[in-house]
C-alpha positions as CSV (number, residue, x, y, z in Angstrom):
1,M,316.0,-22.5,222.1
2,N,319.3,-22.3,224.2
3,V,321.5,-25.2,225.0
4,F,320.1,-25.5,228.6
5,S,316.6,-25.7,227.3
6,K,317.5,-28.3,224.8
7,H,319.1,-30.6,227.4
8,L,316.1,-29.9,229.8
9,L,313.6,-31.0,227.1
10,V,315.6,-34.2,226.4
11,L,315.7,-35.0,230.1
12,I,312.0,-34.4,230.5
13,F,311.3,-36.4,227.4
14,M,313.3,-39.4,228.4
15,T,312.2,-39.5,232.0
16,S,308.5,-39.0,231.4
17,V,307.6,-40.5,228.0
18,F,310.1,-43.3,228.3
19,A,309.8,-43.9,232.0
20,G,309.5,-47.3,233.6
21,A,313.1,-48.6,233.6
22,S,313.8,-48.5,237.3
23,G,310.2,-48.2,238.5
24,V,308.7,-50.8,236.3
25,D,306.6,-52.2,239.2
26,K,304.3,-49.3,239.2
27,F,302.9,-50.4,235.8
28,Y,302.0,-53.9,237.0
29,R,298.3,-54.7,236.8
30,L,297.7,-58.1,238.3
31,D,294.0,-58.4,237.8
32,A,292.8,-61.3,235.6
33,T,291.2,-59.1,232.9
34,T,294.4,-57.2,232.3
35,A,296.5,-60.3,232.4
36,R,294.4,-61.9,229.7
37,S,294.8,-58.8,227.5
38,A,298.6,-59.0,227.5
39,I,300.3,-59.6,224.2
40,P,302.7,-62.6,224.5
41,L,305.2,-61.7,221.8
42,D,309.0,-62.3,222.2
43,T,310.9,-59.1,221.8
44,G,313.7,-57.4,223.7
45,Y,317.1,-57.4,221.9
46,F,320.2,-56.8,224.0
47,I,322.2,-54.4,221.9
48,P,325.0,-52.2,223.2
49,M,324.3,-48.5,222.9
50,S,327.6,-48.1,221.0
51,L,326.0,-50.1,218.1
52,L,322.7,-48.1,218.3
53,D,324.9,-45.0,218.2
54,D,326.8,-46.3,215.1
55,I,326.1,-45.1,211.5
56,F,324.7,-47.3,208.8
57,F,325.1,-45.3,205.6
58,Q,325.1,-47.6,202.6
59,Y,325.3,-45.5,199.4
60,E,328.0,-43.1,198.2
61,L,325.9,-39.9,198.3
62,S,324.6,-40.5,201.8
63,K,328.1,-41.5,203.0
64,R,329.7,-38.4,201.4
65,L,327.2,-35.9,202.7
66,F,326.1,-37.4,206.0
67,A,329.3,-39.0,207.5
68,P,331.4,-35.8,207.9
69,M,328.5,-33.9,209.4
70,K,327.8,-36.8,211.8
71,A,331.3,-36.7,213.1
72,Q,331.0,-33.1,214.0
73,Q,327.3,-32.7,214.9
74,P,325.8,-36.2,215.5
75,Y,322.5,-35.1,216.9
76,T,321.9,-31.6,215.3
77,V,320.4,-30.7,212.0
78,T,320.7,-27.1,211.0
79,R,319.2,-25.2,208.0
80,E,322.7,-25.0,206.5
81,M,323.1,-28.8,206.8
82,M,319.8,-29.3,205.1
83,T,321.0,-27.1,202.2
84,A,324.0,-29.3,201.9
85,F,321.8,-32.4,201.9
86,D,319.7,-31.1,199.0
87,P,321.1,-33.6,196.5
88,I,319.7,-36.4,198.7
89,V,316.4,-34.6,199.1
90,S,316.1,-34.0,195.4
91,S,316.9,-37.7,194.5
92,I,314.3,-39.0,197.0
93,A,311.6,-36.5,195.9
94,E,312.2,-37.5,192.2
95,F,312.0,-41.2,193.2
96,I,308.8,-40.7,195.1
97,D,307.2,-38.8,192.2
98,E,308.1,-41.6,189.8
99,E,307.0,-44.4,192.1
100,K,303.5,-43.3,193.0
101,K,301.1,-46.0,192.1
102,G,297.4,-46.8,192.1
103,I,294.6,-44.2,192.6
104,M,297.0,-41.5,193.8
105,G,299.1,-41.6,190.6
106,Q,296.2,-42.0,188.3
107,C,294.4,-39.1,189.8
108,E,297.3,-36.7,189.5
109,A,298.1,-37.9,186.0
110,T,294.7,-36.9,184.7
111,G,294.8,-33.4,186.2
112,K,291.4,-33.9,187.8
113,K,290.5,-32.6,191.2
114,C,289.9,-35.6,193.4
115,A,290.4,-36.7,197.0
116,F,293.3,-39.0,196.5
117,T,296.3,-36.9,195.5
118,F,299.6,-37.3,197.3
119,E,299.1,-34.1,199.4
120,S,295.4,-34.9,200.2
121,I,296.5,-38.2,201.7
122,N,299.7,-37.2,203.4
123,G,299.2,-33.5,204.1
124,I,302.6,-32.6,202.6
125,S,304.2,-32.7,199.2
126,E,306.6,-35.3,197.8
127,R,309.6,-32.9,198.4
128,E,308.4,-32.2,202.0
129,L,308.3,-36.0,202.7
130,A,311.8,-36.3,201.2
131,I,313.0,-33.6,203.6
132,E,311.5,-35.5,206.6
133,I,313.0,-38.8,205.5
134,T,316.4,-37.2,205.0
135,R,316.3,-35.5,208.5
136,A,315.2,-38.7,210.2
137,S,317.8,-40.9,208.5
138,Y,320.6,-38.4,209.4
139,C,319.5,-38.3,213.1
140,F,319.1,-42.1,213.4
141,G,322.2,-43.0,211.3
142,T,320.2,-45.0,208.7
143,D,320.5,-44.7,204.9
144,P,317.8,-42.4,203.5
145,F,317.6,-44.3,200.2
146,V,316.9,-47.6,201.9
147,V,314.4,-45.9,204.2
148,T,312.7,-44.4,201.1
149,S,312.6,-47.7,199.2
150,K,311.3,-49.4,202.3
151,I,308.4,-47.0,202.5
152,R,307.7,-47.4,198.8
153,Q,307.6,-51.2,199.3
154,E,305.5,-51.1,202.4
155,S,302.8,-48.4,201.8
156,R,303.4,-46.8,198.4
157,F,303.9,-43.6,200.3
158,D,300.5,-43.6,202.0
159,M,300.7,-42.5,205.6
160,S,297.2,-43.8,206.3
161,A,297.9,-47.4,205.0
162,V,296.7,-50.3,207.2
163,S,297.4,-53.8,206.1
164,N,295.1,-56.8,206.5
165,T,297.4,-58.0,209.3
166,G,297.2,-54.7,211.2
167,A,300.6,-53.2,210.2
168,I,300.3,-49.4,209.9
169,G,301.6,-46.2,208.3
170,L,304.4,-45.4,205.9
171,T,306.7,-48.1,207.3
172,Q,303.9,-50.6,208.2
173,L,304.7,-50.8,211.9
174,T,303.5,-54.0,213.6
175,A,302.7,-54.9,217.2
176,V,306.0,-56.8,217.4
177,G,307.9,-53.8,216.0
178,L,306.3,-51.3,218.3
179,K,307.0,-53.5,221.3
180,E,310.7,-53.7,220.3
181,V,311.0,-49.9,220.2
182,L,309.2,-49.7,223.6
183,D,311.7,-52.3,225.0
184,Q,314.7,-50.3,223.9
185,M,313.1,-47.3,225.6
186,G,313.3,-49.3,228.8
187,Q,309.5,-49.8,229.3
188,R,309.9,-53.5,230.3
189,G,313.0,-52.9,232.3
190,E,316.5,-54.4,232.3
191,K,315.4,-58.0,231.6
192,Y,314.4,-57.0,228.0
193,A,317.0,-54.4,226.9
194,F,320.0,-52.4,228.0
195,L,318.5,-49.4,229.9
196,E,321.1,-46.9,228.6
197,N,319.7,-47.4,225.1
198,K,316.9,-45.0,225.8
199,E,319.5,-42.3,226.1
200,Y,320.5,-42.9,222.4
201,L,316.8,-43.0,221.3
202,G,316.0,-39.8,223.2
203,K,318.9,-38.0,221.5
204,A,318.0,-39.3,218.0
205,I,314.3,-38.5,218.3
206,Y,315.0,-35.0,219.6
207,C,317.5,-34.4,216.8
208,F,314.7,-35.2,214.3
209,A,311.9,-33.4,216.2
210,Q,313.8,-30.3,217.3
211,K,311.4,-27.3,217.7
212,A,308.5,-29.5,216.7
213,A,309.1,-31.8,219.6
214,P,306.2,-30.6,221.8
215,A,303.7,-31.3,218.9
216,I,305.3,-34.6,217.8
217,L,305.4,-36.0,221.3
218,K,302.1,-34.6,222.4
219,D,299.7,-37.1,224.0
220,F,302.1,-40.0,223.9
221,P,300.0,-42.9,225.1
222,K,300.2,-44.3,228.5
223,I,302.2,-47.6,228.5
224,D,300.7,-50.3,230.6
225,I,302.4,-53.6,231.2
226,V,301.4,-56.7,233.2
227,K,303.3,-59.4,235.0
228,L,302.1,-62.9,234.0
229,K,302.0,-66.0,236.2
230,N,305.1,-67.3,234.4
231,G,307.0,-64.2,235.4
232,R,307.1,-62.6,232.0
233,I,306.2,-58.9,231.6
234,E,304.0,-58.1,228.7
235,Y,302.4,-55.0,227.2
236,T,298.6,-54.9,227.2
237,T,296.6,-54.9,224.0
238,E,295.3,-51.5,224.8
239,T,298.9,-50.1,224.9
240,I,299.7,-51.3,221.4
241,K,296.2,-50.2,220.2
242,S,296.8,-46.7,221.7
243,L,300.2,-46.4,220.2
244,K,298.9,-47.3,216.7
245,A,296.1,-44.8,217.1
246,W,298.7,-42.2,218.1
247,V,300.4,-42.4,214.6
248,L,297.4,-42.9,212.4
249,P,295.0,-40.1,211.1
250,R,291.6,-39.9,212.6
251,T,288.5,-39.7,210.5
252,N,288.1,-36.2,209.0
253,M,291.5,-35.1,210.3
254,P,292.8,-31.9,208.6
255,K,295.0,-32.6,205.6
256,S,298.0,-30.3,206.4
257,E,300.0,-29.8,209.6
258,A,298.1,-32.4,211.6
259,R,299.1,-35.1,209.2
260,K,302.7,-33.9,209.0
261,V,303.0,-34.5,212.7
262,L,301.7,-38.1,212.3
263,I,304.2,-38.7,209.5
264,Q,307.0,-37.5,211.7
265,R,305.8,-39.9,214.4
266,Q,305.8,-42.8,211.9
267,L,309.2,-41.9,210.7
268,F,310.9,-41.7,214.1
269,L,309.3,-45.0,215.2
270,G,310.2,-46.7,211.8
271,N,313.8,-45.4,211.8
272,A,314.2,-46.4,215.5
273,L,313.1,-50.0,214.7
274,L,315.2,-50.3,211.5
275,K,318.3,-49.0,213.5
276,I,317.6,-51.6,216.3
277,Y,317.6,-54.4,213.7
278,L,320.7,-53.0,212.0
279,A,322.6,-52.8,215.3
280,Y,321.5,-56.4,216.1
281,S,322.8,-57.6,212.8
282,K,326.2,-55.9,213.4
283,K,326.3,-57.4,216.9
284,V,325.8,-60.9,215.5
285,A,328.1,-60.6,212.6
286,P,330.3,-57.5,212.8
287,Q,332.4,-58.3,209.7
288,R,329.4,-58.4,207.4
289,P,329.4,-55.7,204.6
290,M,326.9,-53.0,205.2
291,I,324.5,-54.3,202.5
292,K,324.2,-57.6,204.3
293,H,323.2,-55.8,207.5
294,Y,320.5,-54.1,205.6
295,E,319.3,-57.4,204.1
296,S,319.2,-58.9,207.5
297,A,317.4,-56.0,209.2
298,L,314.8,-55.8,206.4
299,R,314.1,-59.5,206.8
300,M,313.6,-58.9,210.5
301,F,311.4,-55.9,209.8
302,N,309.1,-57.9,207.4
303,G,309.0,-61.2,209.2
304,D,306.7,-63.1,206.9
305,N,307.3,-65.8,204.3
306,I,308.3,-63.4,201.6
307,R,310.9,-61.6,203.7
308,V,313.9,-62.7,201.5
309,K,312.3,-61.3,198.3
310,Y,311.1,-58.3,200.2
311,A,314.6,-57.4,201.4
312,K,316.1,-57.8,197.9
313,D,313.3,-55.7,196.3
314,V,313.9,-52.9,198.8
315,I,317.7,-52.9,198.2
316,K,317.1,-53.0,194.4
317,N,314.9,-49.9,194.5
318,A,317.2,-48.1,197.0
319,R,319.9,-48.4,194.4
320,L,317.6,-46.8,191.9
321,A,316.6,-44.0,194.3
322,Q,320.2,-43.0,195.0
323,S,321.1,-42.9,191.3
324,L,318.5,-40.3,190.3
């Protein structure tokens, strides 16, 4: 794909999938049924694009391997770069292999053929998942070891996981989190986020997707919003429901490439949200050490009454992952 084609795809991607910033009125549905179906959740962080564009590498290995490349090619990942990143990939793959729990780990340990091995659930191997995590973290400027540990904490590396509160996938995306990503994509307009932020997200997502972009972005759901009587603009329940369905496996879905695409969708949404929270933490307290930004962002990501312990556990296991 030549340079012109790349820029054209980014342009099409940002103006079609993430449309709505200037023409937000066309999404209004003022009928009573749609208004009742709106989700009244407060999101919409005003974060300068310079902070979304910033890098948040915490551990020595990721800083040493990622930072110099980011300075030269911030939104490109080549085969040669992935070869250089192999120490990160290998550490993450080893961590995933050691941390598998429950039926998946027991099944593989016995050597029996059963339906709940890592690959049967996720459609890819542990190393392939490590590669996808590494690529996503590089493109979004997040630390791959924290991302890996977060996935371990949230879903035990099960891409089909759904919590009893409705959080989904590897990173357990919630309705609030998905709304925040949509806001930064400009879907609710300038009252809810800086509109230039969708330029950063478009570049980061394309960096991760690359040649697989058409498959990863295929059938992106229609985003419907409604203007309520109090003047607030909200997403409809169907919008969030459709977005969740877009990243979760369907019943009897093939176990290979189809699931890999869903994992890539989950990873770009999860990394986008983590980066939003990291950037917000840096906006609020720019002098904090990086580890404190991660603790703050992880508490925001979790949001329930165990969020402090959750953040500390993720950081503890991230340290372990990067030491392997």
